[in-house]
C-alpha positions in Angstrom: 0.0 0.0 0.0 2.7 2.5 0.9 4.6 1.5 -2.2 1.5 2.4 -4.2 1.2 5.7 -2.4 4.8 6.7 -3.0 4.5 5.6 -6.7 1.5 7.9 -7.1 3.2 10.8 -5.4 6.4 10.4 -7.4 4.6 10.1 -10.7 2.5 13.2 -10.0 5.6 15.2 -8.9 7.6 14.2 -11.9 4.8 14.9 -14.3 4.3 18.4 -12.9 8.1 19.1 -12.9 8.3 17.9 -16.4 5.6 20.3 -17.4 7.0 23.3 -15.6 10.7 22.6 -15.1 12.5 24.6 -12.4 10.1 27.4 -13.0 7.5 25.3 -11.3 8.7 26.6 -7.9 8.3 30.3 -7.0 11.4 32.5 -6.9 12.5 36.1 -6.7 14.5 36.0 -10.0 16.6 33.8 -12.2 18.6 30.9 -10.8 22.4 31.5 -10.6 23.0 28.8 -13.2 20.6 30.5 -15.6 22.6 33.8 -15.3 25.9 31.9 -15.9 24.5 30.1 -18.9 24.0 33.4 -20.8 20.7 32.2 -22.3 18.3 35.1 -22.5 16.1 36.9 -24.9 18.3 40.0 -24.3 22.0 39.4 -24.8 24.3 40.5 -21.9 27.9 40.3 -20.9 28.7 38.5 -17.6 31.7 40.1 -15.9 33.3 38.8 -12.7 34.4 41.5 -10.3 38.1 41.2 -9.7 40.8 43.7 -8.8 41.5 44.1 -12.5 37.9 44.7 -13.7 37.2 47.1 -10.8 40.4 49.1 -11.8 39.0 49.3 -15.4 35.6 50.5 -14.1 37.2 53.0 -11.8 39.5 54.4 -14.5 36.4 55.0 -16.7 34.0 56.5 -14.2 31.9 59.3 -15.7 34.2 62.4 -15.7 31.4 65.0 -15.3 32.0 68.5 -16.3 35.8 68.2 -16.5 35.5 65.3 -18.9 33.0 67.0 -21.2 34.6 70.5 -21.2 38.3 69.9 -21.5 39.4 73.5 -21.9 41.3 74.2 -18.7 42.2 77.8 -19.4 41.0 80.6 -17.2 38.0 82.8 -17.9 38.0 84.6 -21.2 38.2 88.3 -21.6 34.8 90.0 -22.0 34.0 91.0 -25.5 31.2 93.3 -26.7 28.2 91.8 -28.3 25.1 92.9 -30.2 22.8 94.8 -27.9 25.4 95.9 -25.4 25.3 99.6 -24.4 28.7 101.3 -24.9 30.2 104.6 -23.6 33.0 106.2 -25.6 35.2 109.1 -24.3 37.8 110.8 -26.4 40.7 112.9 -24.9 42.9 115.4 -26.8 46.2 116.9 -25.6 45.0 120.5 -26.1 42.1 122.6 -27.2 41.6 123.5 -30.8 41.7 119.9 -32.0 39.0 117.8 -33.6 36.6 117.6 -30.6 37.8 120.4 -28.3 37.4 124.0 -29.7 39.7 126.9 -28.8 36.8 128.9 -27.3 35.9 126.0 -25.1 35.4 128.2 -22.1 35.1 126.6 -18.7 35.4 122.8 -19.1 36.1 120.0 -16.7 38.8 118.7 -19.0 40.0 118.3 -22.5 37.7 115.4 -23.4 34.3 114.7 -24.9 31.9 111.9 -24.0 29.6 110.7 -26.7 26.0 109.6 -25.9 25.7 106.0 -24.9 24.9 103.8 -27.9 23.8 100.2 -28.5 26.0 97.8 -30.6 23.8 97.5 -33.7 22.6 94.3 -35.4 25.7 94.4 -37.6 28.0 94.6 -34.6 29.0 98.2 -35.0 29.0 101.5 -33.2 29.4 105.0 -34.8 32.0 107.6 -33.7 31.9 111.1 -35.2 34.7 111.6 -37.8 35.7 108.0 -37.4 32.6 106.4 -38.9 31.5 102.8 -38.1 33.7 100.9 -35.7 33.4 97.1 -35.4 32.5 96.3 -31.7 30.9 92.9 -31.6 33.4 90.1 -30.7 36.1 92.6 -29.7 37.5 93.8 -26.4 37.4 97.4 -25.3 41.2 97.7 -25.9 40.8 96.6 -29.5 38.0 99.1 -30.1 40.0 101.9 -28.5 43.0 101.3 -30.7 40.7 101.2 -33.8 39.2 104.6 -33.0 42.6 106.2 -32.3 43.9 104.9 -35.5 41.0 106.5 -37.5 41.2 110.0 -35.8 44.9 110.4 -35.0 45.6 112.5 -38.1 42.8 115.0 -37.2 42.8 115.1 -33.4 45.6 116.3 -31.1 47.3 113.2 -29.7 44.0 111.5 -29.1 43.3 108.9 -26.4 40.1 106.9 -26.1 38.3 105.1 -23.3 35.6 102.6 -24.2 33.5 101.2 -21.4 30.5 98.9 -21.1 27.6 100.7 -19.6 25.1 97.8 -19.9 26.0 94.2 -20.7 23.2 92.6 -22.6 25.1 89.8 -24.3 27.7 87.4 -22.9 25.3 86.5 -20.0 25.2 83.5 -17.8 21.9 81.9 -16.6 21.4 79.9 -13.5 17.9 78.3 -13.2 16.1 75.4 -11.5 16.3 74.3 -7.9 18.1 77.4 -6.6 16.9 80.1 -4.2 17.1 83.0 -6.6 17.3 82.0 -10.3 19.0 84.8 -12.3 20.8 85.8 -15.5 23.9 87.9 -14.8 26.7 89.5 -16.8 29.8 87.5 -17.2 32.3 88.5 -14.5 35.6 90.1 -15.5 38.4 87.5 -16.1 40.1 88.5 -12.9 37.1 87.4 -10.8 38.0 83.7 -11.7 34.3 82.7 -11.2 33.6 79.0 -11.4 30.3 76.9 -11.5 29.9 76.9 -7.8 30.4 80.7 -7.7 27.6 81.0 -10.3 25.3 78.9 -8.1 26.2 81.0 -5.1 25.1 84.1 -7.0 21.7 82.4 -7.5 21.3 82.0 -3.7 22.6 78.4 -3.5 20.8 75.1 -4.0 17.4 74.7 -2.4 17.5 70.9 -1.8 20.0 68.5 -0.1 23.3 68.3 -1.9 23.2 64.5 -2.3 20.0 64.7 -4.2 20.9 67.6 -6.4 22.4 67.5 -9.9 24.0 70.3 -11.9 23.8 70.4 -15.7 26.0 72.8 -17.7 25.1 73.7 -21.3 27.9 75.3 -23.3 28.1 75.8 -27.1 25.4 73.2 -27.7 27.0 70.6 -25.5 25.7 69.4 -22.1 27.1 67.5 -19.2 25.7 66.6 -15.8 27.3 66.0 -12.4 26.1 65.5 -8.9 26.3 68.7 -6.8 28.5 67.1 -4.1 30.9 66.0 -6.9 31.4 69.7 -7.6 32.2 70.3 -4.0 34.4 67.2 -3.4 36.1 67.0 -6.8 37.7 70.4 -7.7 38.4 69.4 -11.3 34.7 69.4 -12.0 34.2 72.9 -10.7 35.3 74.5 -13.9 35.5 78.2 -15.0 32.2 79.6 -16.3 32.2 81.1 -19.8 30.0 83.7 -21.5 26.7 82.2 -22.6 26.8 79.3 -20.1 23.5 77.9 -18.9 23.4 76.2 -15.6 20.4 74.1 -14.7 20.1 72.8 -11.1 17.6 70.0 -10.4 16.7 67.4 -7.8 16.8 63.7 -8.5 17.5 61.4 -5.6 19.8 58.6 -6.6 18.6 55.0 -5.9 19.1 51.4 -6.6 16.6 48.5 -6.9 17.3 45.4 -4.8 15.8 42.0 -5.4 16.4 38.4 -4.3 17.5 36.9 -1.0 18.1 40.1 0.9 17.3 41.0 4.5 14.6 43.6 3.7 16.6 46.9 4.1 15.7 50.2 2.5 12.6 50.5 4.6 11.4 46.9 4.2 10.3 45.2 7.3 10.3 41.5 6.3 13.1 39.2 5.3 13.5 38.8 1.6 11.6 42.1 0.9 12.4 43.8 -2.4 13.3 47.4 -2.0 14.1 50.7 -3.7 17.1 52.0 -1.8 18.1 55.7 -1.8 21.7 56.6 -1.8 21.3 59.5 0.7 24.8 60.4 -0.4 26.4 61.2 -3.7 28.4 57.9 -3.7 27.6 54.4 -2.4 29.7 51.3 -2.8 28.4 47.7 -3.1 29.1 46.9 0.5 27.1 49.9 1.6 24.2 48.9 -0.8 24.1 45.4 0.7 24.1 46.8 4.2 21.2 49.1 3.4 19.3 46.2 1.8 19.6 44.2 5.0 22.5 42.0 3.9 22.2 38.6 2.3 19.9 36.1 4.0 22.0 33.4 5.7 19.2 30.9 5.5 18.4 31.2 1.8 21.0 33.3 -0.1 24.1 32.1 -1.9 26.8 34.7 -1.1 28.8 33.4 -4.0 26.1 34.6 -6.4 25.6 38.4 -6.0 24.9 40.3 -9.2 24.6 43.9 -10.3 22.7 44.8 -13.5 23.9 47.9 -15.4 24.4 49.3 -18.9 28.0 50.3 -19.8 29.3 52.2 -22.9 30.6 49.9 -25.6 34.2 50.9 -25.2 34.1 50.0 -21.4 32.3 46.7 -22.1 35.0 45.8 -24.6 37.7 46.6 -22.0 35.9 44.3 -19.6 36.1 41.4 -22.1 32.6 41.4 -23.5 32.0 39.8 -26.9 30.9 42.9 -28.9 29.6 40.9 -31.8 26.5 40.2 -29.8 25.6 43.8 -29.2 24.3 46.8 -31.1 24.0 50.4 -30.0 26.1 52.6 -27.7 25.2 50.8 -24.4 25.8 47.2 -23.5 23.8 45.3 -20.9 26.4 44.0 -18.3 25.8 41.8 -15.3 28.6 42.1 -12.8 29.1 39.0 -10.6 30.9 38.9 -7.2 31.7 36.0 -4.9 31.2 37.0 -1.3 32.2 33.5 -0.1 35.7 34.5 -1.0 37.2 36.2 2.1 38.5 39.0 -0.1 35.1 39.6 -1.7 34.0 42.1 0.8 37.2 44.2 0.2 36.3 44.2 -3.5 32.7 45.2 -2.7 34.0 48.4 -1.0 35.8 49.4 -4.2 32.8 48.9 -6.6 30.8 52.1 -6.8 27.1 51.7 -7.4 25.3 54.0 -9.9 21.9 55.5 -10.1 19.3 52.9 -11.1 21.6 49.9 -10.7 19.8 46.6 -10.0 21.2 44.5 -7.2 20.2 40.8 -7.2 21.2 38.0 -4.8 20.4 34.5 -6.0 19.1 31.8 -3.7 21.2 28.8 -2.7 20.9 25.5 -4.5 19.8 23.8 -1.2 16.8 26.1 -1.2 15.5 24.7 -4.5 16.2 21.2 -3.2 14.2 22.0 0.0 11.3 23.3 -2.1 11.3 20.1 -4.1 11.3 17.8 -1.1 8.6 19.9 0.6 6.6 19.6 -2.5 7.1 15.8 -2.7 6.1 15.5 0.9 2.9 17.5 0.2 2.0 15.4 -2.8 2.7 12.2 -0.8 0.5 13.4 2.1 -2.2 14.2 -0.4 -2.0 10.8 -2.0 -2.1 9.1 1.4 -5.2 11.1 2.3 -6.9 10.2 -1.0 -6.1 6.5 -0.5 -7.6 6.6 3.0 -10.8 8.1 1.6 -10.9 5.4 -1.1 -10.6 2.7 1.5 -13.6 4.0 3.3 -15.8 2.7 0.4 -16.1 -1.1 0.7 -16.4 -2.0 -3.0 -13.6 0.3 -4.1 -11.4 -0.9 -1.2 -12.0 -4.5 -2.1 -11.1 -3.7 -5.7 -7.9 -2.0 -4.6 -7.0 -5.0 -2.5 -7.5 -7.3 -5.6 -10.7 -9.0 -4.5 -13.5 -9.9 -6.9 -17.2 -10.4 -6.1 -19.3 -13.3 -7.2 -22.4 -12.5 -9.2 -25.6 -14.5 -9.9 -26.6 -14.4 -13.5 -30.3 -14.7 -14.1 -31.5 -15.6 -17.6 -35.0 -15.7 -18.9 -36.2 -18.4 -21.1 
């Protein structure tokens, strides 16, 4: 009888497993062997985290503003632009020249100041007896020399001062999540203003630094960097240039955690999946695992910890990916680290997480075995219960035991 019960249980278990495979049992994600097999509808590169691969990743971290804008020279000299308001004053060595008559009378000095004028749409200003003077794209010293050159044969030892009354071009804008968005004139080169100085002029950031990003647009090119990176990494705090647009916005960094984790990041139950905020501008893998509650000792396989991320093609190639499988500028990469290795935790402190990374910890093989044995026990228990019910019916019980019943056959003539 027990042999029959076990046979029924085993047959039913195997038939269900044959229909559903390993996917028959619930799980939080793929099995580790499935990840290592590389079989997927979406191709990916599997990269083991070693000191060498971490060095490659660290050497090619996003460079922020310094990497996008490589001109390290100081601030440019201010040049005049269309729409700027310009003042021009001409001095002569004595009266009776071009601008100062002999009968000048009481004057404060031997000079004349022309009415303020706007640099016109052609980039010019007009000076009496000198005609049109090119102003747009030139410094005040260049304009002064040009005016002197045109009037020196008629004026008495002329000298010229050109000043900017109102700067309406060569402006810098700071907008977004700041206390006082503004558009201001480019500071003189001697001020040595940088991106943080521009944000300070706008009243500073209005949200926590770890959740704030700064985007700089210059000459049609854009680059973004975390605000705290500007503070901590001086190379990213570059000089501002005329025409720069600085956009400050808030976007808290986060990772997603799945699998056999302890339920960190606000979760209250073991194995809870979580969205984990950085709450700082950098977070390494060890810190991420700590915030996620750590790997579950009862169900997790510490040797199978994975980080899902997309890397630029050139970085993926340096990491050893087979580029023939991938199209496009970004390559799906799954990084794998073995925390059973005593040195694995040292490596995890060197691997920096990035915004929207996915952390996944696979379950141990013994967990799947335990699920199977539990399932077989459940099926066997069910089969035993069914057999007991069958035996409660006398005819069926007798049939099961192999007995037959005699029958009287009545025939009619």
